[in-house]
C-alpha positions as CSV (number, residue, x, y, z in Angstrom):
1,M,-74.1,-38.3,-116.5
2,D,-77.1,-36.2,-117.1
3,I,-80.5,-37.7,-117.4
4,V,-80.5,-37.5,-121.4
5,G,-77.1,-39.0,-121.5
6,F,-78.3,-41.9,-119.2
7,L,-81.5,-42.5,-121.6
8,K,-79.0,-42.5,-124.4
9,S,-77.2,-45.2,-123.1
10,Q,-80.1,-47.6,-122.3
11,F,-80.3,-50.7,-124.8
12,I,-84.3,-50.1,-124.7
13,C,-83.7,-46.9,-126.6
14,H,-81.4,-48.5,-129.2
15,L,-84.1,-51.1,-129.6
16,L,-86.6,-48.5,-130.4
17,I,-84.4,-46.6,-132.7
18,C,-83.7,-49.9,-134.6
19,Y,-87.3,-51.0,-134.5
20,I,-88.2,-47.5,-136.2
21,F,-85.5,-47.9,-138.8
22,I,-86.2,-51.4,-139.9
23,V,-90.0,-51.2,-139.9
24,S,-90.0,-47.9,-141.7
25,G,-87.3,-49.1,-144.0
26,L,-89.5,-52.4,-144.9
27,I,-92.5,-50.1,-145.5
28,I,-90.4,-47.9,-147.8
29,N,-89.0,-50.9,-149.5
30,F,-92.5,-52.1,-150.1
31,I,-93.4,-48.7,-151.7
32,Q,-90.4,-48.8,-153.9
33,L,-91.4,-52.1,-155.2
34,F,-94.8,-50.5,-156.6
35,T,-92.6,-47.6,-158.1
36,L,-91.4,-50.2,-160.8
37,I,-94.4,-49.8,-162.8
38,L,-93.4,-46.3,-163.5
39,W,-90.0,-47.3,-165.0
40,P,-91.3,-48.1,-168.5
41,I,-93.7,-45.0,-168.3
42,N,-91.6,-42.3,-166.9
43,K,-88.1,-43.2,-165.8
44,Q,-87.1,-40.0,-164.6
45,L,-90.3,-39.7,-162.3
46,F,-89.3,-43.2,-161.0
47,R,-85.9,-42.0,-160.2
48,R,-87.1,-38.6,-158.5
49,I,-89.5,-40.4,-156.3
50,N,-86.9,-43.0,-155.2
51,C,-84.4,-40.4,-154.4
52,R,-86.9,-39.0,-151.6
53,L,-87.9,-42.5,-150.5
54,A,-84.1,-43.5,-150.2
55,Y,-83.7,-40.2,-148.1
56,C,-86.3,-41.3,-145.7
57,I,-84.2,-44.3,-144.7
58,S,-80.7,-43.0,-144.9
59,S,-81.2,-39.8,-143.2
60,Q,-82.5,-41.9,-140.1
61,M,-78.7,-42.8,-139.9
62,V,-77.5,-39.4,-140.4
63,M,-79.9,-38.2,-137.6
64,L,-78.3,-40.5,-135.2
65,L,-74.8,-39.0,-135.9
66,E,-76.3,-35.3,-136.1
67,W,-78.9,-35.1,-133.5
68,W,-78.7,-38.2,-131.0
69,S,-74.8,-38.3,-130.7
70,G,-74.4,-34.5,-131.5
71,T,-71.1,-35.1,-133.3
72,D,-69.4,-32.2,-134.8
73,C,-68.5,-32.2,-138.2
74,T,-65.8,-29.5,-139.5
75,L,-65.1,-29.3,-143.1
76,Y,-61.8,-27.9,-144.3
77,T,-61.8,-26.8,-147.8
78,D,-61.4,-23.8,-150.5
79,P,-64.1,-21.4,-149.9
80,E,-64.6,-21.0,-153.6
81,S,-65.1,-24.7,-154.0
82,Y,-67.3,-24.7,-150.9
83,H,-70.2,-23.0,-152.9
84,K,-70.3,-25.6,-155.6
85,Y,-71.0,-28.3,-153.2
86,G,-74.3,-30.0,-153.8
87,K,-74.9,-27.9,-157.2
88,E,-72.9,-30.3,-159.3
89,N,-72.4,-33.9,-159.9
90,A,-69.3,-35.3,-158.5
91,I,-67.2,-38.3,-157.8
92,V,-66.1,-38.5,-153.9
93,I,-63.0,-40.3,-153.1
94,L,-63.2,-41.3,-149.2
95,N,-60.6,-42.9,-146.8
96,H,-61.6,-46.0,-145.3
97,N,-60.1,-46.2,-141.8
98,F,-63.0,-45.8,-139.4
99,E,-66.1,-47.8,-138.3
100,I,-68.4,-44.8,-139.0
101,D,-66.6,-43.3,-142.1
102,F,-69.5,-44.4,-144.3
103,L,-71.9,-42.2,-142.0
104,C,-69.6,-39.4,-141.9
105,G,-69.9,-39.5,-145.9
106,W,-73.5,-39.6,-145.7
107,N,-73.5,-36.5,-143.3
108,F,-71.2,-34.9,-145.8
109,C,-73.9,-35.4,-148.6
110,E,-77.0,-34.4,-146.3
111,R,-75.2,-31.0,-145.5
112,F,-75.4,-30.1,-149.2
113,G,-78.4,-31.9,-150.1
114,V,-77.6,-34.8,-152.1
115,L,-78.1,-37.6,-149.6
116,G,-81.1,-39.1,-151.3
117,S,-79.7,-39.2,-154.8
118,S,-75.9,-40.1,-153.6
119,K,-74.4,-43.3,-155.2
120,V,-71.8,-45.9,-154.2
121,L,-69.6,-48.6,-155.8
122,A,-70.8,-51.5,-153.4
123,K,-70.2,-55.2,-153.2
124,K,-73.0,-57.4,-154.5
125,E,-73.7,-59.3,-151.4
126,L,-75.1,-55.9,-150.0
127,S,-78.1,-55.9,-152.6
128,Y,-79.5,-58.8,-150.7
129,M,-79.8,-56.9,-147.4
130,P,-83.2,-55.8,-146.6
131,V,-83.8,-52.2,-146.1
132,I,-80.5,-50.4,-147.2
133,G,-79.5,-53.1,-149.7
134,W,-83.0,-53.0,-151.3
135,M,-83.0,-49.3,-151.2
136,W,-79.8,-49.3,-153.0
137,Y,-81.2,-51.3,-155.8
138,F,-84.0,-48.7,-156.6
139,L,-81.4,-46.0,-156.2
140,E,-79.4,-47.8,-159.4
141,I,-76.3,-48.3,-157.1
142,V,-73.3,-50.0,-158.9
143,F,-72.8,-53.4,-157.3
144,C,-69.7,-55.2,-158.3
145,K,-68.5,-58.9,-157.3
146,R,-65.0,-57.6,-156.8
147,K,-63.8,-59.7,-159.6
148,W,-62.8,-57.6,-162.7
149,E,-63.1,-59.9,-165.4
150,E,-66.7,-60.4,-164.2
151,D,-67.6,-56.9,-163.3
152,R,-66.3,-55.0,-166.3
153,K,-69.4,-55.3,-168.4
154,T,-71.9,-54.8,-165.7
155,V,-70.1,-52.0,-164.0
156,V,-69.6,-50.0,-167.2
157,Q,-73.3,-50.4,-168.2
158,K,-74.6,-49.2,-164.7
159,L,-72.4,-46.1,-164.7
160,L,-73.4,-45.2,-168.3
161,N,-77.1,-45.6,-167.2
162,L,-76.5,-42.8,-164.7
163,R,-75.4,-40.4,-167.4
164,D,-79.1,-39.1,-167.7
165,Y,-79.8,-39.0,-164.1
166,P,-82.3,-36.2,-163.2
167,E,-81.0,-35.2,-159.7
168,N,-77.7,-33.9,-158.8
169,F,-75.7,-36.8,-157.5
170,W,-72.3,-37.5,-155.7
171,F,-70.7,-40.8,-156.3
172,L,-68.9,-42.0,-153.2
173,I,-66.2,-44.5,-153.7
174,H,-63.5,-46.2,-151.5
175,C,-60.5,-46.6,-153.8
176,E,-58.7,-48.8,-151.1
177,G,-61.6,-51.4,-151.7
178,T,-61.6,-52.3,-148.1
179,R,-61.3,-50.9,-144.7
180,F,-57.8,-50.2,-143.3
181,T,-56.1,-52.7,-140.8
182,E,-52.5,-53.2,-139.8
183,Q,-52.6,-56.7,-141.4
184,K,-54.1,-55.4,-144.6
185,H,-51.8,-52.4,-144.6
186,Q,-48.6,-54.8,-144.3
187,I,-49.9,-57.0,-147.1
188,S,-50.8,-53.9,-149.4
189,M,-47.4,-52.4,-148.8
190,Q,-45.9,-55.7,-149.9
191,V,-47.6,-55.4,-153.1
192,A,-46.6,-51.8,-153.3
193,E,-42.7,-52.6,-153.0
194,A,-43.4,-55.7,-155.6
195,K,-45.0,-53.3,-158.1
196,G,-42.2,-50.4,-157.4
197,L,-44.8,-48.1,-156.1
198,P,-44.0,-45.5,-153.2
199,K,-45.4,-46.9,-149.8
200,L,-48.3,-45.3,-148.0
201,K,-48.2,-45.0,-144.0
202,Y,-51.8,-44.4,-143.4
203,H,-53.6,-45.9,-146.2
204,L,-53.9,-49.0,-148.3
205,L,-52.8,-49.1,-152.1
206,P,-55.6,-47.5,-154.0
207,R,-57.2,-49.9,-156.6
208,T,-57.3,-48.2,-159.7
209,K,-59.5,-50.0,-162.1
210,G,-62.8,-49.3,-160.5
211,F,-61.9,-45.5,-160.2
212,A,-60.5,-45.1,-163.7
213,V,-63.9,-46.9,-165.4
214,T,-66.0,-44.4,-163.0
215,V,-64.3,-41.4,-164.4
216,Q,-64.3,-42.6,-167.9
217,C,-68.1,-43.5,-167.8
218,L,-69.1,-40.3,-166.0
219,R,-66.8,-37.9,-167.6
220,N,-69.5,-36.0,-169.3
221,V,-72.0,-35.5,-166.5
222,V,-69.3,-35.1,-163.5
223,S,-67.9,-31.6,-163.0
224,A,-65.3,-32.5,-160.5
225,V,-63.6,-35.1,-158.1
226,Y,-63.5,-34.3,-154.4
227,D,-60.8,-36.0,-152.5
228,S,-61.8,-36.2,-148.9
229,T,-59.7,-37.3,-145.9
230,L,-61.7,-37.9,-142.5
231,N,-59.9,-37.9,-139.2
232,F,-61.2,-37.3,-135.5
233,R,-59.8,-35.0,-133.0
234,N,-57.9,-36.1,-129.8
235,N,-57.5,-39.7,-131.3
236,E,-61.1,-40.6,-131.1
237,N,-61.8,-44.1,-132.2
238,P,-65.7,-43.7,-133.4
239,T,-67.8,-46.6,-133.5
240,L,-71.5,-47.0,-134.4
241,L,-72.2,-48.6,-130.9
242,G,-70.7,-45.3,-129.3
243,V,-73.0,-43.1,-131.7
244,L,-76.0,-45.3,-130.5
245,N,-74.8,-44.6,-126.9
246,G,-75.0,-40.9,-127.6
247,K,-71.3,-40.4,-127.4
248,K,-70.3,-37.4,-129.3
249,Y,-67.3,-37.2,-131.4
250,H,-65.4,-34.4,-133.5
251,A,-64.9,-35.1,-137.0
252,D,-62.4,-33.1,-139.4
253,L,-63.2,-33.6,-143.0
254,Y,-60.6,-32.3,-145.8
255,V,-61.9,-31.7,-149.1
256,R,-60.1,-30.5,-152.2
257,Q,-61.5,-30.3,-155.7
258,D,-59.8,-31.8,-158.6
259,V,-60.2,-33.5,-162.1
260,P,-57.8,-36.1,-163.7
261,E,-56.5,-34.4,-166.8
262,D,-56.1,-37.7,-169.0
263,E,-58.5,-40.4,-168.6
264,Q,-55.6,-42.6,-169.6
265,E,-53.5,-41.3,-166.8
266,C,-56.1,-42.0,-163.9
267,S,-53.8,-44.7,-162.3
268,T,-50.8,-42.7,-162.0
269,W,-52.9,-39.7,-160.8
270,L,-54.8,-41.8,-158.1
271,H,-51.4,-43.2,-156.9
272,K,-50.2,-39.6,-156.7
273,L,-53.3,-38.6,-154.8
274,Y,-53.0,-41.1,-152.3
275,Q,-49.3,-39.9,-151.6
276,E,-50.7,-36.6,-151.0
277,K,-53.6,-37.9,-148.5
278,D,-50.8,-39.7,-146.6
279,A,-49.0,-36.3,-146.2
280,F,-51.9,-34.8,-145.2
281,Q,-52.6,-37.3,-142.5
282,E,-49.1,-37.1,-141.5
283,E,-49.7,-33.1,-141.0
284,Y,-53.0,-33.6,-139.2
285,Y,-51.5,-35.9,-136.5
286,R,-48.7,-33.5,-136.0
287,T,-50.7,-30.2,-135.7
288,G,-54.3,-31.3,-135.3
289,T,-55.5,-29.4,-138.4
290,Y,-55.6,-29.4,-142.1
291,P,-54.2,-26.8,-144.7
292,A,-57.5,-25.3,-145.4
293,V,-60.3,-22.9,-144.2
294,P,-62.5,-24.7,-141.4
295,I,-66.0,-24.2,-142.2
296,V,-69.2,-25.9,-140.2
297,P,-71.8,-26.5,-142.9
298,P,-75.2,-25.7,-141.3
299,R,-77.2,-28.7,-139.8
300,R,-80.4,-29.0,-141.7
301,P,-83.6,-30.1,-139.7
302,W,-85.1,-32.5,-142.2
303,T,-83.1,-35.7,-140.9
304,L,-84.8,-35.0,-137.5
305,L,-88.0,-34.0,-138.7
306,N,-88.2,-37.4,-140.7
307,W,-87.2,-39.7,-137.8
308,L,-89.9,-37.7,-135.6
309,F,-92.5,-38.7,-138.4
310,W,-91.7,-42.2,-138.4
311,A,-91.4,-42.4,-134.4
312,L,-95.1,-41.1,-134.3
313,L,-96.0,-43.2,-136.7
314,L,-94.7,-46.5,-135.6
315,L,-94.4,-46.3,-132.0
316,Y,-98.1,-45.7,-131.1
317,P,-99.2,-49.1,-132.4
318,L,-96.2,-50.8,-130.7
319,F,-97.0,-49.3,-127.5
320,T,-100.9,-50.3,-128.0
321,L,-99.9,-53.7,-128.8
322,L,-97.6,-54.0,-125.8
323,I,-100.2,-52.7,-123.4
324,S,-102.9,-55.2,-124.9
325,M,-100.5,-58.0,-124.4
326,I,-99.7,-57.1,-120.7
327,N,-103.5,-56.8,-120.1
328,S,-104.1,-60.2,-121.6
329,G,-102.2,-61.9,-119.1
330,S,-101.4,-64.9,-121.3
331,S,-98.2,-66.6,-120.5
332,L,-97.9,-67.9,-124.2
333,T,-98.5,-64.2,-125.5
334,L,-95.9,-62.6,-122.8
335,A,-93.4,-65.5,-123.8
336,S,-93.9,-64.9,-127.6
337,F,-93.0,-61.1,-126.8
338,A,-89.9,-61.8,-124.8
339,F,-88.8,-64.1,-127.8
340,V,-89.4,-61.3,-130.3
341,I,-87.1,-59.0,-128.0
342,I,-84.5,-61.4,-127.8
343,I,-84.5,-61.9,-131.6
344,A,-84.4,-58.2,-132.2
345,S,-81.6,-57.9,-129.8
346,V,-79.5,-60.2,-131.6
347,G,-80.5,-58.4,-134.9
348,V,-79.4,-55.1,-133.5
349,R,-76.2,-56.7,-132.2
350,W,-75.5,-58.0,-135.6
351,M,-76.3,-54.8,-137.4
352,I,-73.8,-53.0,-135.0
353,G,-71.2,-55.8,-135.8
354,V,-71.4,-55.3,-139.5
355,T,-69.7,-51.9,-139.2
356,E,-66.9,-53.3,-136.7
357,I,-63.2,-53.0,-138.1
358,N,-62.3,-56.5,-136.6
359,K,-65.3,-58.1,-138.2
360,G,-64.8,-56.5,-141.5
361,S,-64.1,-57.9,-145.1
362,T,-61.2,-60.2,-145.6
363,Y,-61.1,-58.9,-149.1
364,G,-57.8,-56.9,-148.7
365,N,-55.9,-59.8,-147.0
366,N,-56.9,-62.4,-149.4
367,D,-57.1,-60.6,-152.8
368,N,-53.5,-59.1,-152.2
369,K,-52.2,-62.3,-151.1
370,Q,-53.2,-63.7,-154.4
371,K,-51.7,-61.1,-156.3
372,Q,-48.2,-61.7,-154.7
373,K,-48.1,-65.4,-155.7
């Protein structure tokens, strides 16, 4: 292992990265709070400012994938569609099989300049999470409780509010509703059998209500639906901890453009789409490639420059404080510092644990079981 690889694997580096992310994120959240005064005066200015503030947070995560880990991201798509990416509003359907698939989705957004304005359909609990959850609140992210009777009115209203959004945006949606596991897949296929739907081998049964409402509400502002299927070469099993350790992965993302012709047939269209996605997965596992032209979108420098700015801004006072504490020789001061380090270590491990598949949501298990009763 070279010296750079060794340093990337050290916990102290991970701790410093997380320190920069959390402290800068809280500073940006604080600034976002003050932008609320702009909403009644100039709503579009409020939105433009928050797109850029959000980019300062989310781009730090993308920096880890692009620059720290050095993960290769190859896009397989139609060259004619490629030139439209980032220049139009779109709904992006993502598969949900890997611990860092959300990060690859953000990387896709970053390569085409829509990371700061990208939207998601997220569970309500995330809105209370500092940094990312609070950032999403100011980005007008659509939060839901995953109970359609309660969500219908609020989700529709939030989606309609995006019709006059001043920036090009991509609305990222995981139609499976939860991350793929063997247990969830088994339950999901039991539901498919009970409903007379074709079984899927590599995906969970898509949830059609949220997708149909999203298409209907954004029909006048969204130009296309991008179906994206993510895989990693050589049977790699990427994790956020691996990225943090500087491990390089090789991601292949297949993207094709389509639009449901009939809003009323969104459900049928989506089920057919997932049958096709399953076939693409089968082909990829057999051949190691997708049926499209491979393109490597150029890596932009802004994620790295943003991270370096916050690192220079925040590390100097941290090291100054640390030196002062050591020079003081106070046992109480040093003990307090050690306690903060322990708390920070626990926090870092918790943040990483949120992305782990074996600690994921039980939503797919419980919800499907209830449907079978």
